[in-house]
Backbone bond lengths (Angstrom), bond angles and torsions (degrees), N, CA, C in turn:
res aa  C-N    CA-C-N  psi(-1)  N-CA   C-N-CA  omega(-1)  CA-C   N-CA-C  phi
1 M - - - 1.449 - - 1.514 108.78 -
2 A 1.283 116.43 134.91 1.454 120.21 173.06 1.519 107.37 -75.63
3 V 1.312 116.75 117.90 1.458 121.31 -176.78 1.518 108.95 -84.29
4 L 1.319 115.41 133.66 1.447 121.04 179.43 1.515 110.49 -67.94
5 T 1.313 116.74 131.17 1.453 120.44 176.30 1.517 108.58 -67.05
6 G 1.312 116.06 129.04 1.456 120.20 179.79 1.517 114.07 81.35
7 A 1.331 118.78 2.74 1.463 120.97 179.84 1.522 109.89 -68.62
8 R 1.301 115.70 139.86 1.469 121.76 -179.53 1.519 108.89 -96.37
9 V 1.310 115.77 138.28 1.453 121.66 -179.67 1.528 109.31 -86.26
10 Y 1.333 116.38 130.67 1.461 122.45 177.01 1.523 109.21 -55.96
11 G 1.329 115.84 134.04 1.457 121.14 177.27 1.515 114.81 91.80
12 S 1.330 118.14 -5.97 1.465 118.64 178.60 1.527 109.19 -71.15
13 E 1.300 115.33 144.87 1.460 122.05 -176.93 1.524 110.36 -93.81
14 P 1.329 117.02 153.02 1.464 119.54 174.41 1.532 110.13 -55.08
15 G 1.301 116.08 135.92 1.458 121.46 -179.14 1.514 113.65 92.26
16 E 1.332 117.18 -17.10 1.463 120.76 175.50 1.517 109.06 -84.70
17 D 1.324 116.05 159.30 1.460 119.76 172.06 1.515 106.34 -70.43
18 P 1.342 117.91 113.80 1.455 120.15 -174.65 1.527 114.30 -80.54
19 G 1.322 117.45 -0.01 1.464 120.08 -175.54 1.508 113.53 -83.80
20 P 1.324 115.67 167.43 1.457 121.13 179.41 1.528 112.06 -66.68
21 E 1.333 115.37 151.38 1.456 121.72 -179.91 1.524 110.03 -102.24
22 P 1.327 117.74 141.97 1.466 120.64 177.08 1.529 110.32 -59.35
23 G 1.320 115.77 142.62 1.457 121.16 177.94 1.516 114.45 83.52
24 H 1.322 117.98 -0.69 1.463 121.68 177.52 1.524 109.79 -100.68
25 E 1.321 115.26 156.56 1.463 121.87 178.55 1.514 108.34 -110.44
26 Y 1.341 117.37 134.74 1.455 122.46 -174.80 1.520 111.81 -129.10
27 R 1.328 114.84 158.33 1.460 122.64 168.87 1.517 106.99 -123.80
28 E 1.328 115.81 140.49 1.462 121.34 178.62 1.520 109.43 -87.01
29 L 1.336 116.96 130.32 1.460 122.21 177.77 1.523 108.86 -89.90
30 V 1.333 115.77 131.21 1.465 121.30 -174.60 1.524 109.40 -123.01
31 G 1.321 116.26 122.83 1.458 121.91 179.33 1.513 111.34 85.27
32 G 1.314 114.98 172.46 1.459 120.68 176.55 1.519 113.63 67.33
33 P 1.330 115.84 -167.58 1.464 120.31 -173.04 1.526 114.76 -70.76
34 L 1.318 118.22 -17.25 1.469 120.52 -178.56 1.534 111.92 -110.49
35 D 1.307 116.38 21.26 1.464 121.79 -178.70 1.523 111.82 -51.51
36 G 1.325 115.59 130.42 1.456 121.41 177.07 1.512 114.53 88.71
37 R 1.314 118.18 -10.65 1.471 120.18 177.91 1.528 109.35 -80.61
38 L 1.315 114.03 163.05 1.459 121.39 175.00 1.520 108.20 -111.97
39 V 1.323 116.95 140.05 1.457 120.93 174.52 1.525 107.53 -110.15
40 D 1.326 115.86 130.65 1.460 122.47 -178.86 1.529 108.44 -79.12
41 V 1.325 116.52 116.37 1.468 121.62 -179.08 1.527 111.21 -113.02
42 T 1.313 116.47 19.46 1.463 121.33 179.08 1.527 109.09 -55.90
43 G 1.319 116.88 125.66 1.454 121.89 177.52 1.519 115.34 85.43
44 W 1.324 118.44 -1.75 1.457 120.14 178.10 1.519 109.79 -69.96
45 A 1.313 116.85 143.47 1.461 122.66 176.39 1.533 109.33 -74.37
46 P 1.348 117.57 154.12 1.467 120.33 179.85 1.530 114.01 -54.12
47 D 1.336 118.26 -39.17 1.467 119.28 -179.98 1.530 111.45 -68.57
48 E 1.327 117.94 -30.68 1.461 120.77 175.78 1.527 110.29 -68.16
49 L 1.327 116.74 -39.93 1.465 120.76 179.13 1.524 111.37 -65.61
50 E 1.312 117.51 -32.71 1.469 121.50 179.45 1.526 111.75 -70.02
51 C 1.333 116.86 -27.06 1.470 121.78 -176.10 1.520 113.30 -86.56
52 G 1.325 117.72 -22.23 1.457 120.03 -175.08 1.517 110.58 80.40
53 A 1.337 116.11 -152.07 1.462 119.04 -175.31 1.520 111.33 -156.11
54 A 1.330 115.53 151.17 1.465 123.46 170.43 1.526 105.73 -106.87
55 L 1.315 116.79 106.24 1.460 122.95 -171.04 1.529 111.73 -101.99
56 I 1.311 116.47 130.69 1.458 121.71 179.55 1.534 109.23 -64.95
57 T 1.330 115.36 132.52 1.455 120.48 177.02 1.523 110.62 -154.91
58 P 1.325 117.76 136.88 1.466 120.20 174.62 1.527 111.51 -80.93
59 L 1.323 117.28 -2.52 1.456 121.69 -173.36 1.526 113.80 -90.79
60 G 1.324 118.11 -9.93 1.463 121.56 -174.86 1.518 113.16 -84.76
61 H 1.311 114.96 -173.65 1.461 123.97 -177.20 1.528 112.88 -58.72
62 Y 1.337 117.73 -33.28 1.456 121.71 -175.32 1.529 113.79 -96.04
63 G 1.331 118.11 3.41 1.457 121.53 176.99 1.516 112.71 69.56
64 A 1.335 115.40 -157.00 1.468 121.26 -176.51 1.525 110.93 -54.52
65 G 1.312 116.15 129.83 1.462 121.70 -179.87 1.510 113.61 89.88
66 G 1.330 117.56 -13.54 1.461 120.32 176.08 1.521 110.52 -72.00
67 R 1.303 115.41 166.03 1.465 120.73 -179.05 1.522 110.89 -126.00
68 A 1.318 115.00 143.56 1.455 122.20 172.96 1.529 106.69 -103.72
69 H 1.325 116.31 124.51 1.459 120.54 -176.77 1.538 110.16 -95.98
70 Y 1.334 115.25 127.10 1.467 122.84 179.56 1.523 109.92 -123.54
71 E 1.336 116.18 138.55 1.461 122.02 178.29 1.523 109.73 -127.79
72 P 1.344 116.30 151.10 1.471 119.46 178.94 1.530 111.21 -57.96
73 R 1.306 115.36 139.56 1.464 121.58 177.74 1.527 109.02 -74.64
74 P 1.328 118.48 128.98 1.465 119.94 176.74 1.534 110.23 -57.49
75 G 1.317 116.25 129.12 1.457 121.65 179.59 1.515 114.33 82.94
76 D 1.324 118.35 -8.54 1.463 122.31 -179.91 1.528 108.99 -148.70
77 P 1.341 118.02 69.42 1.464 121.12 -173.30 1.530 115.17 -66.79
78 L 1.341 117.98 -6.37 1.461 120.08 176.74 1.532 111.39 -79.77
79 R 1.323 116.19 -10.94 1.460 121.55 176.32 1.525 107.75 -116.29
80 W 1.317 115.11 132.64 1.468 120.98 179.11 1.512 108.30 -111.85
81 D 1.318 115.74 126.15 1.458 122.50 -178.25 1.526 111.27 -92.61
82 W 1.329 114.49 143.61 1.455 121.60 178.08 1.516 108.83 -69.91
83 E 1.324 115.91 132.10 1.465 121.80 -179.85 1.522 111.88 -111.52
84 G 1.312 117.58 -7.85 1.464 121.20 179.40 1.518 111.13 135.73
85 D 1.329 115.02 175.99 1.467 122.08 -179.17 1.523 109.44 -108.44
86 T 1.338 114.77 152.41 1.457 121.80 175.98 1.527 108.10 -134.51
87 P 1.341 116.31 154.24 1.477 118.83 179.33 1.519 111.39 -69.97
């Protein structure tokens, strides 16, 4: 995957280097509250990658503790599209 220059990795803490790490595998999040972030999927099983992820974010419709659901884009599984928020 071509890693976006300056892209922030989901889950990085303030004060940490928010960029991608060498040797890790990432998916780009597209749309929704985490648009433009990268999610580290290093070590995920193929069936987990096919399902996408529900990622905790305070930025979504349900606020703190809510989740933004992302699924692989058909034909471009390196990008995950936002499918909506869940509590």
